[in-house]
DRENRO-585850 format. One record per atom (N, C-alpha, C): x, y, z; residue in three letters. Coordinates in pm, whole numbers, padded with zeros to 5 digits, always signed. Each point is the difference from the previous one (the first is absolute). Layout:
residues N
XYZALA;...
***
This chain:
residues 362
-01033-03019+02141MET;+00088+00100-00060MET;-00039+00028-00145MET;-00030-00107-00071ARG;-00038+00015-00141ARG;-00124+00086-00013ARG;-00098-00016+00090ARG;-00123+00079-00003ARG;+00029+00146+00030ARG;+00094+00024+00094ILE;+00036+00138+00034ILE;+00060+00070-00121ILE;+00093-00069-00067VAL;+00064+00059-00119VAL;-00105+00034-00105VAL;-00090-00093-00028LEU;-00100+00023-00103LEU;-00100+00106+00043LEU;-00027+00008+00132GLY;-00089+00105+00048GLY;+00060+00138-00019GLY;+00130+00013+00025VAL;+00068+00129-00022VAL;-00002+00035-00149VAL;+00025-00099-00085LEU;-00005+00023-00144LEU;-00139+00042-00044LEU;-00103-00061+00057ALA;-00136+00038-00035ALA;-00026+00145+00036ALA;+00046+00044+00115SER;-00019+00139+00042SER;+00066+00095-00098SER;+00118-00037-00047ALA;+00071+00087-00095ALA;-00074+00008-00132ALA;-00051-00112-00046LEU;-00068-00002-00128LEU;-00134+00071+00006LEU;-00063-00001+00117LEU;-00131+00062+00013LEU;+00008+00150+00023LEU;+00119+00051+00032ALA;+00014+00144+00024ALA;-00027+00076-00129ALA;-00089+00096+00005GLN;-00040+00075-00119GLN;+00082+00127-00013GLN;+00069+00017-00111ALA;+00077+00122-00022ALA;-00095+00117-00021ALA;+00036+00117+00055ALA;-00086+00118-00009ALA;+00040+00088-00116ALA;+00023-00056-00115GLY;+00041+00079-00116GLY;+00151-00002-00012GLY;+00050+00040-00117PHE;+00144-00009-00024PHE;+00069+00129+00039PHE;+00082-00007+00104THR;+00087+00110+00038THR;+00141-00056+00008THR;+00098+00081-00033ALA;+00138-00047+00003ALA;+00094+00119+00012ALA;+00108-00019+00076ASP;+00095+00106+00029ASP;+00141-00055-00008ASP;+00081+00053-00093SER;+00135-00054-00020SER;+00091+00025+00119SER;-00022+00109+00076ALA;+00084+00026+00117ALA;-00018-00110+00104ALA;-00127-00042+00019GLN;-00025-00113+00090GLN;+00061-00128-00058GLN;-00012-00017-00132GLY;+00055-00118-00063GLY;+00151-00008+00013GLY;+00068+00113-00012GLN;+00146+00001+00015GLN;+00040-00040+00141GLN;-00074+00049+00100ARG;+00029-00040+00138ARG;-00021-00151+00018ARG;-00106-00053-00061LEU;-00026-00144+00008LEU;+00111-00080-00067LEU;+00049+00050-00113PHE;+00107-00068-00071PHE;+00122-00018+00090PHE;+00018+00094+00091GLU;+00112-00008+00094GLU;-00036-00083+00123GLU;-00118+00026+00060THR;-00034-00070+00125THR;-00032-00147-00022THR;-00048-00036-00122LEU;-00026-00141-00030LEU;+00127-00073-00042LEU;+00111+00073-00003SER;+00133-00056-00031SER;+00018-00036-00147SER;-00092+00046-00087CYS;+00020-00020-00144CYS;+00133+00061-00043CYS;+00035+00114+00062VAL;+00118+00076-00039VAL;+00129-00076+00031VAL;-00006-00102+00086GLN;+00121-00076+00030GLN;+00048-00082-00119GLN;-00094-00038-00086CYS;+00037-00078-00120CYS;-00018+00080-00128CYS;-00114+00073-00010HIS;-00032+00076-00121HIS;+00042+00145+00015HIS;+00030+00063-00112SER;+00023+00143-00003SER;-00099+00062-00098SER;-00016+00131+00009VAL;-00079+00077-00095VAL;+00087+00115-00049VAL;+00033-00004-00129ASN;+00087+00102-00060ASN;+00132+00013+00076ASN;+00058-00117+00035GLY;+00133-00002+00060GLY;+00003+00008+00150GLY;-00113+00028+00065THR;-00003+00014+00145THR;-00058-00126+00062THR;+00084-00076+00073GLY;-00047-00121+00065GLY;+00097-00115-00020GLY;-00050-00122+00025GLY;+00083-00119-00009GLY;+00035-00037-00142GLY;+00100-00087-00013LYS;+00051-00038-00133LYS;-00020-00147-00033LYS;-00061-00077+00091SER;-00012-00143-00024SER;-00122-00037-00083SER;-00091+00094-00022ALA;-00119-00023-00081ALA;-00012+00115-00100ALA;-00086-00014-00104PRO;-00007+00101-00105PRO;-00036+00140+00051PRO;+00057+00101-00066ASP;-00036+00140+00025ASP;-00136+00023-00064ASP;-00100+00032+00079LEU;-00136+00011-00049LEU;-00024+00129-00078LEU;+00095+00092+00000GLY;-00014+00123-00077GLY;+00076-00003-00131GLY;+00077-00106-00026ARG;+00086-00003-00118ARG;-00017-00126-00083ARG;-00118-00058+00003MET;-00027-00119-00080MET;-00045+00045-00138MET;+00097+00030-00086LEU;-00031+00066-00126LEU;-00072-00091-00099LEU;+00003-00132+00022ASP;-00066-00091-00092ASP;-00139-00038+00048ASP;-00050+00069+00100ARG;-00127-00038+00058ARG;-00118+00050-00082ARG;-00112-00062+00020ASP;-00129+00050-00049ASP;-00101-00045+00104ASP;+00014+00056+00120PHE;-00075-00048+00115PHE;-00134+00069+00013PHE;-00099-00078+00040THR;-00129+00050+00047THR;-00010-00038+00147THR;-00096+00055+00074PRO;-00017-00044+00138PRO;-00023-00151+00013PRO;-00074-00059-00093SER;-00024-00144+00007SER;+00128-00080-00023SER;+00086+00048-00090ILE;+00127-00068-00022ILE;+00088+00010+00123ILE;-00002+00117+00067LEU;+00076+00014+00124LEU;-00053-00095+00106LEU;-00133-00009+00015ALA;-00058-00092+00098ALA;+00037-00144-00033ALA;-00008-00037-00128ALA;+00036-00137-00041ALA;+00148-00027+00029ALA;+00086+00096-00031THR;+00143-00017+00023THR;+00029-00021+00149THR;-00069+00075+00084MET;+00021-00014+00144MET;-00049-00137+00049MET;-00115-00047-00051TRP;-00048-00135+00037TRP;+00101-00106-00044TRP;+00052+00012-00121ASN;+00094-00101-00050ASN;+00131+00001+00079ASN;+00040+00118+00041HIS;+00128+00019+00067HIS;-00008-00025+00150HIS;-00122-00008+00053ALA;-00019+00002+00144ALA;+00074-00109+00076ALA;-00011-00129-00036PRO;+00069-00102+00080PRO;+00151+00025+00009PRO;+00061+00038-00113GLY;+00143+00032+00002GLY;+00029+00123+00084GLY;-00089+00100-00007MET;+00018+00122+00078MET;-00007-00030+00149MET;-00099-00082+00041TRP;-00012-00034+00142TRP;+00122-00077+00048TRP;+00054-00090-00084ALA;+00120-00075+00039ALA;+00118+00095+00018ALA;+00015+00096-00093ALA;+00109+00097+00010ALA;-00015+00087+00125ALA;-00123+00035+00033MET;-00025+00081+00120MET;+00035-00078+00126MET;-00033-00129-00001ARG;+00035-00084+00116ARG;+00152-00009+00015ARG;+00069-00019-00113ASP;+00147-00011+00004ASP;+00064+00127+00054ASP;-00061+00115-00031ARG;+00056+00129+00043ARG;-00065+00049+00128ARG;-00086-00084+00058GLN;-00068+00032+00126GLN;-00079+00131-00010GLN;-00069+00016-00114ILE;-00085+00117-00022ILE;-00142-00037+00037ILE;-00061+00079+00085THR;-00138-00023+00040THR;-00092+00091-00081THR;-00098-00060-00066ALA;-00093+00078-00081ALA;-00099+00075+00088ALA;-00023+00127-00031GLY;-00101+00077+00071GLY;-00137-00019-00062GLY;-00097+00075+00050GLU;-00137-00010-00049GLU;-00018+00078-00129GLU;-00083-00053-00089LEU;-00030+00066-00127LEU;-00147-00022-00031LEU;-00087+00089+00050ASP;-00141-00011-00034ASP;-00023+00058-00141ASP;-00125-00001-00047GLN;-00024+00043-00138GLN;+00035+00146-00020GLN;-00032+00086+00096GLN;+00035+00141-00014GLN;+00151+00018-00009GLN;+00074-00073+00082ALA;+00146+00007-00005ALA;+00052-00049-00134ALA;-00060-00107-00053ALA;+00041-00051-00132ALA;-00028+00103-00108ALA;-00111+00073+00011GLN;-00029+00105-00097GLN;+00102+00113+00011GLN;+00042+00032+00122ASP;+00104+00102+00016ASP;+00131-00046-00061ASP;+00030-00129+00014LEU;+00121-00054-00062LEU;-00010+00008-00152LEU;-00118-00028-00054MET;-00022+00017-00144MET;+00022+00145-00042MET;-00042+00095+00084ALA;+00020+00141-00030ALA;+00148+00034-00005ALA;+00078-00061+00089PHE;+00145+00019-00002PHE;+00060-00048-00131PHE;-00050-00115-00050PHE;+00048-00050-00128PHE;-00044+00092-00115PHE;-00122+00054+00011CYS;-00045+00096-00102CYS;+00091+00122-00004CYS;+00037+00050+00119ALA;+00087+00117+00007ALA;+00136-00029-00062ALA;+00043-00125+00008ALA;+00127-00040-00061ALA;-00015-00036-00147ALA;-00121+00022-00055ARG;-00032-00030-00141ARG;+00015-00148-00032ARG;-00026-00085+00102PHE;+00017-00144-00019PHE;-00096-00055-00104PHE;-00122+00055-00010PHE;-00100-00053-00091PHE;+00002+00068-00136PHE;+00092+00092-00022GLU;+00009+00067-00129GLU;+00076-00088-00101GLU;-00024+00025-00127LYS;+00070-00073-00103LYS;+00146+00049-00010LYS;+00091-00083-00047PRO;+00139+00044-00016PRO;+00011+00113-00101PRO;+00098+00087+00016GLY;+00022+00111-00092GLY;+00147+00017-00030GLY;+00031+00082-00101GLY;+00138+00023-00041GLY;+00036+00148+00005GLY;+00110+00032+00069ALA;+00041+00140+00015ALA;+00039+00061-00134ALA;+00062-00079-00087GLY;+00042+00054-00131GLY;-00120+00043-00083GLY;-00102-00085-00006ARG;-00121+00036-00073ARG;-00068+00121+00066ARG;+00002+00001+00133GLY;-00062+00112+00071GLY;+00067+00132-00030GLY;+00131+00001-00010LYS;+00075+00123-00033LYS;-00039+00050-00138LYS;-00008-00092-00097ARG;-00037+00040-00137ARG;-00140+00057-00003ARG;-00092-00062+00071LEU;-00139+00048+00002LEU;-00010+00136+00070LEU;+00073+00017+00109PHE;-00002+00125+00075PHE;+00045+00116-00088PHE;+00096-00027-00086GLU;+00051+00104-00090GLU;-00088+00014-00123GLU;-00046-00112-00055ARG;-00080+00004-00124ARG;-00133+00071+00020ARG;-00065-00024+00113ASP;-00132+00057+00024ASP;+00004+00140+00058ASP;+00119+00058+00008GLY;+00010+00140+00041GLY;+00000+00022+00150GLY;+00003-00108+00079CYS;-00002+00017+00146CYS;+00125+00076+00047CYS;+00115-00031-00063ALA;+00125+00060+00043ALA;+00004+00151-00025ALA;-00085+00048-00090GLY;-00002+00144-00029GLY;-00049+00084+00116GLY;-00086-00058+00084CYS;-00055+00074+00115CYS;+00049-00054+00134CYS;+00016-00131+00008HIS;+00036-00062+00127HIS;+00151-00018+00007HIS;+00063+00073+00089GLN;+00144-00006+00014GLN;+00040-00113+00095GLN;+00103-00072-00037LEU;+00052-00107+00084LEU;+00106+00055+00095LEU;+00017-00062+00120PRO;-00078-00113+00051PRO;-00136+00044+00051PRO;-00089-00097+00018VAL;-00137+00031+00042VAL;-00027-00067+00135VAL;+00093+00015+00091SER;-00010-00068+00129SER;-00120+00047+00081SER;-00056+00118-00034GLN;-00114+00051+00076GLN;-00132-00058-00049GLN;-00001-00077-00106TRP;-00125-00056-00052TRP;-00051-00111+00093TRP;-00115+00023+00061GLN;-00058-00102+00087GLN;-00042-00124-00077GLN;-00033+00018-00128GLY;-00044-00112-00081GLY;+00104-00107-00019GLY;+00126+00031+00029LEU;+00106-00101-00012LEU;-00001-00096+00117LEU;-00056+00042+00111THR;-00001-00085+00120THR;-00140-00037+00044THR;-00102+00064-00055ASP;-00139-00025+00040ASP;-00084-00022-00126ASP;-00047-00124-00024PRO;-00078-00027-00121PRO;-00129+00082-00010PRO;-00063+00032+00113ILE;-00121+00081-00004ILE;+00034+00144-00037ILE;+00113+00050+00050ALA;+00044+00135-00037ALA;+00031+00008-00149ALA;+00047-00109-00058LEU;+00024-00003-00145LEU;-00131+00019-00075LEU;-00104-00070+00041ILE;-00131+00015-00065ILE;-00051+00143+00016ILE;+00018+00056+00118ASP;-00038+00138+00027ASP;+00069+00095-00098ASP;+00132-00017-00015ALA;+00076+00087-00088ALA;-00042-00017-00146ALA;-00023-00123-00043MET;-00037-00025-00139MET;-00138+00056-00031MET;-00093-00009+00095TRP;-00135+00052-00021TRP;+00000+00153-00005TRP;+00066+00063+00096ASN;-00009+00146+00011ASN;+00091+00073-00100ASN;+00103-00067-00049HIS;+00092+00064-00094HIS;-00047-00010-00145HIS;-00091-00093-00026ARG;-00034-00029-00139ARG;-00069+00117-00069ARG;-00084+00076+00071SER;-00070+00112-00063SER;+00099+00111-00038SER;+00100+00024+00085GLN;+00103+00098-00033GLN;+00078-00044-00123GLN;+00031-00130-00004MET;+00075-00053-00112MET;-00082+00006-00128MET;-00130-00023+00010LEU;-00088+00007-00116LEU;-00002+00142-00055LEU;-00009+00098+00087ALA;+00000+00139-00044ALA;+00134+00039-00061ALA;+00110-00046+00061ALA;+00133+00035-00049ALA;+00026-00060-00138ALA;-00040-00125-00020THR;+00023-00063-00131THR;-00089+00064-00107THR;-00122+00039+00038ALA;-00089+00064-00096ALA;+00057+00135-00044ALA;+00057+00076+00094SER;+00055+00131-00034SER;+00122-00012-00091SER;+00071-00111+00009LYS;+00119-00021-00082LYS;-00031-00077-00129LYS;-00124-00044-00013GLY;-00038-00074-00120GLY;+00063-00137-00009GLY;+00029-00063+00115VAL;+00058-00135+00000VAL;-00098-00094+00068VAL;+00020-00127-00022ARG;-00092-00099+00054ARG;+00018-00016+00150ARG;-00109-00033+00065PHE;+00004-00036+00142PHE;+00065-00138+00011PHE;+00105-00016+00082PRO;+00070-00129+00005PRO;-00078-00105+00079PRO;-00060-00093-00070LEU;-00066-00111+00066LEU;+00104-00098+00053LEU;-00027-00059+00114LEU;+00096-00089+00064LEU;-00063-00137+00024LEU;+00067-00104-00047GLY;-00038-00134+00038GLY;+00052-00029+00140GLY;-00052-00102+00062ALA;+00046-00036+00134ALA;+00149-00031+00000ALA;+00048-00068-00105GLN;+00143-00031-00007GLN;+00083+00126-00015GLN;-00051+00098-00076ASP;+00071+00127-00015ASP;+00020+00067+00135ASP;-00107+00008+00077LEU;+00008+00066+00130LEU;+00089-00079+00095LEU;-00010-00132-00005THR;+00086-00084+00084THR;+00147+00024-00032THR;+00033+00006-00128ASP;+00140+00023-00040ASP;+00050+00136+00048ASP;-00085+00102-00013MET;+00042+00133+00045MET;+00019+00003+00151MET;-00085-00071+00073LEU;+00014-00004+00146LEU;+00131-00067+00040LEU;+00035-00108-00070VAL;+00127-00067+00030VAL;+00117+00095-00026VAL;-00007+00073-00111TYR;+00105+00096-00033TYR;+00010+00109+00107TYR;-00113+00058+00038LEU;+00001+00111+00096LEU;+00037-00046+00141LEU;-00045-00118+00037ARG;+00031-00050+00135ARG;+00148-00036+00013ARG;+00070-00018-00110ASN;+00141-00033+00004ASN;+00090+00119-00028ASN;-00057+00120+00000GLN;+00081+00121-00007GLN;+00080+00016+00129GLN;+00112+00073-00002PRO;+00078+00022+00122PRO;-00089+00053+00113PRO;+00009-00063+00115GLY;-00081+00039+00115GLY;-00138-00062+00001GLY;-00037-00069-00110ASN;-00134-00059-00009ASN;+00003-00152-00003ASN;+00117-00060+00018GLN;+00007-00145-00013GLN;-00096-00067+00098GLN;-00064-00112-00044PRO;-00088-00073+00091PRO;+00072-00030+00131PRO;-00067+00026+00108GLY;+00060-00018+00131GLY;+00045+00130+00062GLY;+00021+00104-00085ALA;+00042+00130+00053ALA;-00113+00065+00079ALA;-00125-00022-00044GLN;-00115+00053+00071GLN;-00101-00114+00022GLN;-00062+00001+00116ALA;-00099-00103+00029ALA;-00122+00018-00090ALA;-00050-00111-00054GLY;-00122+00006-00079GLY;-00120+00025+00089GLY;-00104+00055-00060VAL;-00121+00033+00074VAL;-00120-00055-00075VAL;-00090-00066+00071PHE;-00126-00044-00059PHE;-00103-00010+00111PHE;-00109+00073-00016HIS;-00106-00002+00100HIS;-00133+00004-00074HIS;-00089-00093+00035ILE;-00130-00006-00066ILE;-00107-00018+00106ILE;-00114+00063-00022GLU;-00110-00010+00095GLU;-00099-00107-00046GLU;-00096-00029+00085ALA;-00102-00098-00034ALA;-00078+00047-00122ALA;-00040-00092-00088PRO;-00076+00040-00119PRO;-00138+00051+00036PRO;-00060+00072-00094GLY;-00136+00045+00018GLY;-00013+00144+00041GLY;+00116+00070+00020VAL;-00007+00139+00043VAL;+00021+00097-00116VAL;+00024-00053-00121GLY;+00038+00086-00111GLY;-00112+00032-00098GLY;-00126-00032+00033ASP;-00107+00021-00097ASP;-00020+00148-00032ASP;+00013+00087+00101ALA;-00017+00144-00025ALA;+00109+00051-00094ALA;+00122-00048+00019VAL;+00110+00039-00088VAL;-00023-00056-00140VAL;-00049-00121-00007PHE;-00030-00065-00128PHE;-00097+00086-00082PHE;-00098+00059+00068GLN;-00097+00084-00069GLN;+00061+00135-00038GLN;+00069+00065+00094SER;+00051+00134-00024SER;+00112+00002-00104SER;+00076-00108-00010ALA;+00110-00006-00095ALA;-00046-00035-00141ALA;-00128-00031-00017GLY;-00052-00032-00132GLY;+00015-00143-00041GLY;+00043-00086+00093CYS;+00019-00142-00033CYS;-00132-00065-00042CYS;-00111+00044+00063ALA;-00129-00063-00025ALA;-00049+00022-00142ALA;+00055+00098-00069LYS;-00044+00029-00136LYS;+00028-00117-00094LYS;+00110-00070+00026CYS;+00034-00115-00085CYS;-00015-00133+00073CYS;+00042-00003+00127HIS;+00004-00126+00074HIS;-00129-00033+00073HIS;-00087+00097+00014GLN;-00133-00014+00059GLN;+00002-00025+00151GLN;+00066-00106+00045THR;+00003-00030+00143THR;+00141-00034+00043THR;+00025+00011+00131VAL;+00129-00039+00054VAL;+00026-00148-00024VAL;-00105-00082+00015ALA;+00014-00145-00020ALA;+00039-00031-00144ALA;-00057+00073-00095ALA;+00035-00023-00141ALA;+00145+00035-00027ALA;+00047+00110+00058LEU;+00139+00038-00016LEU;+00092-00103+00065LEU;-00040-00049+00116ALA;+00080-00102+00069ALA;+00016-00124-00086ALA;-00106-00042-00068ASN;+00009-00116-00088ASN;+00088+00028-00121ASN;-00005+00125-00050ASP;+00081+00037-00117ASP;+00149-00008+00028ASP;+00041+00032+00123VAL;+00143+00008+00030VAL;+00049-00114+00088VAL;-00083-00101+00022GLN;+00040-00109+00090GLN;+00131-00062-00046GLN;+00093-00012+00094GLY;+00129-00061-00028GLY;+00106+00096-00048GLY;-00036+00125-00028GLU;+00098+00097-00047GLU;+00084+00053+00115GLU;+00127+00033-00030THR;+00087+00058+00101THR;-00028+00149+00012THR;+00054+00061+00104LEU;-00020+00143+00019LEU;+00067+00082-00110LEU;+00110-00049-00055THR;+00064+00071-00111THR;-00089-00006-00124THR;-00065-00113-00023GLU;-00094-00010-00111GLU;-00117+00096+00019GLU;-00049+00012+00124ILE;-00107+00094+00030ILE;+00046+00143-00027ILE;+00121+00034+00043ALA;+00053+00135-00019ALA;+00010+00034-00148ALA;+00048-00095-00082ALA;+00013+00024-00144ALA;-00138+00021-00063ALA;-00098-00079+00041GLU;-00135+00015-00057GLU;-00062+00134+00039GLU;+00023+00044+00124MET;-00055+00128+00043MET;+00066+00116-00076MET;+00127-00014-00029TRP;+00070+00100-00084TRP;-00060+00004-00140TRP;-00022-00116-00057ASN;-00051-00008-00137ASN;-00146+00044-00013ASN;-00067+00019+00114HIS;-00139+00047-00004HIS;-00012+00143-00050HIS;+00108+00078+00010ALA;-00010+00144-00029ALA;-00060+00031-00137ALA;+00053-00054-00111PRO;-00059+00033-00131PRO;-00144-00048-00013PRO;-00031-00120+00054ARG;-00135-00053-00011ARG;-00099+00086+00079ARG;+00039+00042+00119MET;-00088+00084+00081MET;-00021+00136-00066MET;+00106+00053-00059ALA;-00013+00128-00069ALA;-00093-00013-00120ALA;+00009-00112-00071ALA;-00083-00020-00119ALA;-00148-00013+00035ALA;-00030-00053+00120THR;-00140-00016+00041THR;-00051+00119+00080THR;+00086+00099+00022GLY;-00042+00118+00075GLY;-00008-00021+00149GLY;+00063-00107+00050THR;+00001-00024+00144THR;+00102+00089+00068THR;-00038+00078+00100PRO;+00095+00089+00065PRO;+00117-00077+00061PRO;+00120+00056-00012ALA;+00119-00063+00057ALA;+00016+00047+00144ALA;-00074-00061+00089THR;-00001+00040+00141THR;+00124-00051+00071THR;+00075+00091+00063ASN;+00113-00042+00081ASN;-00051-00061+00130ASN;+00075-00096+00052LEU;-00037-00070+00122LEU;+00111+00012+00103LEU;-00037+00008+00125THR;+00099+00004+00107THR;+00057-00140+00022THR;+00117-00009+00064PRO;+00055-00133+00029PRO;-00098-00088+00078PRO;-00075+00059+00094ALA;-00097-00079+00078ALA;-00110-00052-00091ALA;-00046+00082-00096GLN;-00104-00044-00092GLN;+00049-00112-00091GLN;+00124+00013-00046ILE;+00059-00107-00083ILE;+00007-00129+00080ILE;+00040+00009+00125ARG;+00011-00120+00084ARG;-00137-00064+00021ARG;-00101+00083+00023ASP;-00136-00052+00017ASP;-00049-00066-00128ASP;+00027+00065-00113LEU;-00047-00052-00129LEU;+00066-00133-00032LEU;+00132-00005+00013VAL;+00072-00124-00031VAL;-00041-00111+00098VAL;-00018+00037+00126GLY;-00043-00100+00097GLY;-00137-00057-00031GLY;-00086+00082-00061SER;-00136-00045-00025SER;-00010-00099-00115SER;+00087+00013-00101PHE;-00018-00087-00118PHE;+00115-00097-00023PHE;+00112+00016+00069TRP;+00116-00081-00035TRP;+00042-00101+00105TRP;+00013+00045+00127ALA;+00073-00077+00099ALA;-00055-00140+00024ALA;-00129-00009+00036ALA;-00054-00132+00035ALA;+00008-00097-00117ALA;-00030+00049-00120LYS;+00004-00086-00118LYS;+00141-00047-00029LYS;+00099+00089+00016PHE;+00137-00037-00032PHE;+00050-00108+00095PHE;-00025+00014+00127PHE;+00054-00095+00097PHE;-00082-00128+00007PHE;-00124+00005-00049GLU;-00078-00123-00011GLU;+00048-00080-00120GLU;+00040+00069-00105ASP;+00048-00060-00125ASP;-00117-00061-00078ASP;+00024-00028-00125SER;-00106-00046-00089SER;+00008-00151-00016SER;-00089-00072+00068GLY;-00002-00145-00011GLY;-00138-00050-00037GLY;-00013-00132-00018ARG;-00126-00061-00042ARG;-00043-00104+00104ARG;-00122+00015+00051PRO;-00045-00090+00108PRO;-00003-00148-00039PRO;-00046-00032-00123ALA;-00013-00141-00037ALA;+00135-00073+00001ALA;+00103+00053-00069PRO;+00131-00065+00013PRO;+00052+00003+00144PRO;-00035+00107+00075GLY;+00043+00008+00139GLY;-00055-00112+00085GLY;-00124-00043-00028SER;-00057-00112+00076SER;+00078-00129-00027SER;+00050-00014-00123ARG;+00080-00118-00032ARG;+00137+00007+00068ARG;+00057+00120+00009VAL;+00126+00018+00074VAL;-00021-00037+00146VAL;-00112+00042+00056PHE;-00034-00027+00139PHE;+00003-00150+00030PHE;-00048-00077-00095VAL;-00002-00147+00017VAL;+00138-00058-00030VAL;+00060+00042-00112ALA;+00126-00059-00044ALA;+00114+00025+00099ALA;-00003+00114+00068LYS;+00107+00033+00096LYS;-00033-00049+00141LYS;-00105-00082+00011ASN;-00039-00065+00127ASN;-00052+00095+00107ASN;-00040+00121-00040CYS;-00064+00090+00096CYS;-00130-00062+00052CYS;-00069-00072-00090ALA;-00131-00056+00035ALA;+00010-00112+00104ALA;+00118-00060+00017VAL;+00015-00110+00096VAL;-00044+00045+00139VAL;+00037+00124+00037CYS;-00040+00050+00132CYS;-00117+00098-00010CYS;+00002+00087-00101HIS;-00097+00109-00005HIS;-00136-00042-00057HIS;-00013-00123-00044SER;-00132-00052-00039SER;-00042-00115+00090SER;+00073-00018+00110ASP;-00027-00110+00093ASP;-00038+00060+00135ASP;-00126-00009+00036ALA;-00047+00059+00125ALA;+00069-00061+00122ALA;+00038-00127-00010VAL;+00063-00069+00113VAL;+00138+00059+00030VAL;+00065+00056-00100SER;+00136+00050+00017SER;+00007+00121+00093SER;-00109+00074+00012GLY;+00001+00122+00080GLY;+00045+00122-00076GLY;+00045-00017-00124ALA;+00041+00114-00081ALA;-00122+00072-00054ALA;+00005+00132-00020PRO;-00115+00073-00052PRO;-00033-00045-00141PRO;-00129-00013-00028ARG;-00042-00039-00134ARG;+00016+00119-00093ARG;+00063-00021-00113LEU;+00024+00106-00099LEU;-00075-00031-00129LEU;-00046+00106-00072PRO;+00004+00143+00032PRO;-00088+00035+00120PRO;+00027+00122+00057ILE;-00074+00049+00115ILE;-00087+00117-00046ILE;-00131-00007+00019PRO;-00085+00111-00043PRO;+00042+00132+00064PRO;+00012+00104-00083GLY;+00031+00131+00050GLY;+00147+00027+00027GLY;+00085-00098-00022ARG;+00144+00018+00024ARG;+00069+00032-00131ARG;+00075+00110-00004ASP;+00074+00039-00121ASP;+00146-00038+00014ASP;+00051-00070-00099PHE;+00140-00040-00002PHE;+00076+00082-00104PHE;+00126+00026+00027ASN;+00091+00055-00099ASN;+00138-00062+00025ASN;+00099+00044-00076ALA;+00133-00059+00015ALA;+00056+00025+00139ALA;-00029+00117+00058ALA;+00049+00029+00135ALA;-00060-00096+00102ALA;-00129-00033-00015ALA;-00063-00095+00091ALA;+00067-00137-00008ALA;+00034-00043-00121MET;+00066-00129-00016MET;+00137+00000+00065MET;+00073+00112-00012ILE;+00132+00010+00063ILE;-00013+00001+00152ILE;-00102+00069+00051SER;-00022+00005+00144SER;-00029-00139+00056SER;-00089-00074-00065VAL;-00033-00136+00045VAL;+00125-00088-00003VAL;+00078+00012-00107LEU;+00123-00078-00012LEU;+00096+00032+00114LEU;+00020+00129+00026TRP;+00099+00040+00099TRP;-00041-00041+00142TRP;-00130+00017+00031ARG;-00045-00023+00137ARG;-00021-00148+00031ARG;-00041-00077-00100HIS;-00042-00137+00028HIS;+00072-00105-00085HIS;+00083+00047-00094GLY;+00065-00094-00090GLY;+00084-00107+00067GLY;+00088+00034+00095PRO;+00082-00105+00062PRO;-00084-00110+00065PRO;-00109+00038+00067ARG;-00085-00100+00063ARG;-00079-00078-00106ARG;-00040+00070-00108MET;-00065-00071-00111MET;+00094-00104-00059MET;+00128+00036-00017LEU;+00098-00093-00055LEU;+00014-00124+00089LEU;+00004+00022+00131ASP;+00011-00115+00092ASP;-00122-00091-00011ASP;-00120+00060-00008LEU;-00121-00081-00012LEU;-00004-00076-00132LEU;+00046+00065-00106MET;+00001-00066-00131MET;+00097-00119+00000MET;+00111+00015+00070LYS;+00095-00110+00007LYS;-00062-00121+00070LYS;-00081+00025+00105THR;-00064-00111+00070THR;-00100-00072-00089THR;-00057+00071-00098LYS;-00095-00060-00093LYS;+00067-00053-00127LYS;+00132+00021-00011GLY;+00071-00045-00120GLY;-00034+00083-00123GLY;-00035+00128+00022ILE;-00036+00090-00111ILE;+00117+00092-00031ILE;+00034+00012-00126GLN;+00108+00088-00040GLN;-00040+00147+00012GLN;+00097+00083+00031TRP;-00023+00145+00007TRP;-00038+00051-00140TRP;-00107+00079-00012PRO;-00044+00043-00133PRO;+00091+00106-00060PRO;+00022-00012-00128ARG;+00074+00100-00077ARG;-00093+00058-00106ARG;+00011+00131-00025PHE;-00090+00070-00090PHE;+00080+00082-00100PHE;-00058+00018-00120ASN;+00049+00107-00086ASN;-00094+00119+00019ASN;+00033+00112-00063GLY;-00079+00121+00022GLY;-00144-00014-00043GLY;-00024-00065-00114ALA;-00138-00016-00049ALA;-00081-00088+00095ALA;+00062-00106+00052GLN;-00071-00087+00094GLN;-00037+00075+00128GLN;+00091+00083+00049MET;-00030+00077+00121MET;-00111+00101-00027MET;+00004+00068-00116ALA;-00106+00095-00034ALA;-00135-00071-00012ALA;+00000-00118-00063ASP;-00125-00076-00013ASP;-00050-00048+00137ASP;+00092-00043+00086LEU;-00039-00045+00133LEU;-00063+00115+00080LEU;+00059+00119-00010ILE;-00056+00117+00069ILE;-00140+00029-00054ILE;-00016-00007-00132ALA;-00132+00024-00060ALA;-00101-00102+00051ALA;+00041-00125+00013TYR;-00090-00102+00052TYR;-00037+00027+00146TYR;+00098+00040+00080LEU;-00027+00029+00141LEU;-00092+00120+00016LEU;-00002+00088-00100ASN;-00090+00116+00003ASN;-00135-00028-00063ASN;-00019-00120-00053SER;-00128-00032-00064SER;-00103-00036+00105SER;-00126+00004-00040LYS;-00109-00032+00093LYS;-00016-00150+00010LYS;+00003-00057+00122PRO;-00014-00145+00014PRO;-00140-00046-00033PRO;
***
């Protein structure tokens, strides 16, 4: 039996992801079918016995912190599921990525913001002069990619309008934009939960043509260079930076090319998604985590039957770690108990470093 369990785990770890794709609609369905909704809610919709994942205002979560939190919480979660006779469904890596997309749509990975500050900024920067409230039709309030689309395509109009009036172009920090989003999303009819969030991203590598046509290559040179520049940034931070590009692009004579929503999605998918969900970790400390958390007891022992890690050609991210935990964690816990090994607990940095180590070349 032990060999069968480890053989199944090996198959899961050896499965190669075909690029990062994620769909929040699929993730929302999984949130319900996996019975997460029986305990957790998102923006008020769902169970009340566990935290609302859309209203954790003191959070500063990254995908690695979410993966670490789930690993730490897992034994208690499995016990609660047994008590409530909840059977866990399947969660492969693609499904875990879709679940991550659902959290993105709920702005789970965004920094906290304040509606009061957002209201002052909306009025101070002249937004209220043109944009009438409520703004329930704004897709950017429910779709982070649509927000980037709006910020990119609106900036040239705003640059022309401010120039004609002889006023400065309003530059926005990421916190400024976050605060305004909180203010706008809490307008009557716009409260979180009133509309389902949307987040859909395609596999990276399809946005190079857009990267060239939009003028990104003039400063960033390559998609890979841009990906390194923005690694770890949230989509709201990306949106603010794309807005702030307007004066710099005008100063260098770079045409302000408008992009379609599909082009924006391709562009963001090419430089942001995989890096964000992989998170920024360091392989050397990750190798020490691998040993300290007793991963090496089985995964460096050929006799155990567990796959030797790292695996050449296998890419790990936070979604992969959640998938392995969900599919094989209960059996891993039972095996660890037979060996007298404690269940590993991680902080976010340790999980990011462990992922980096698992992605390193053996």
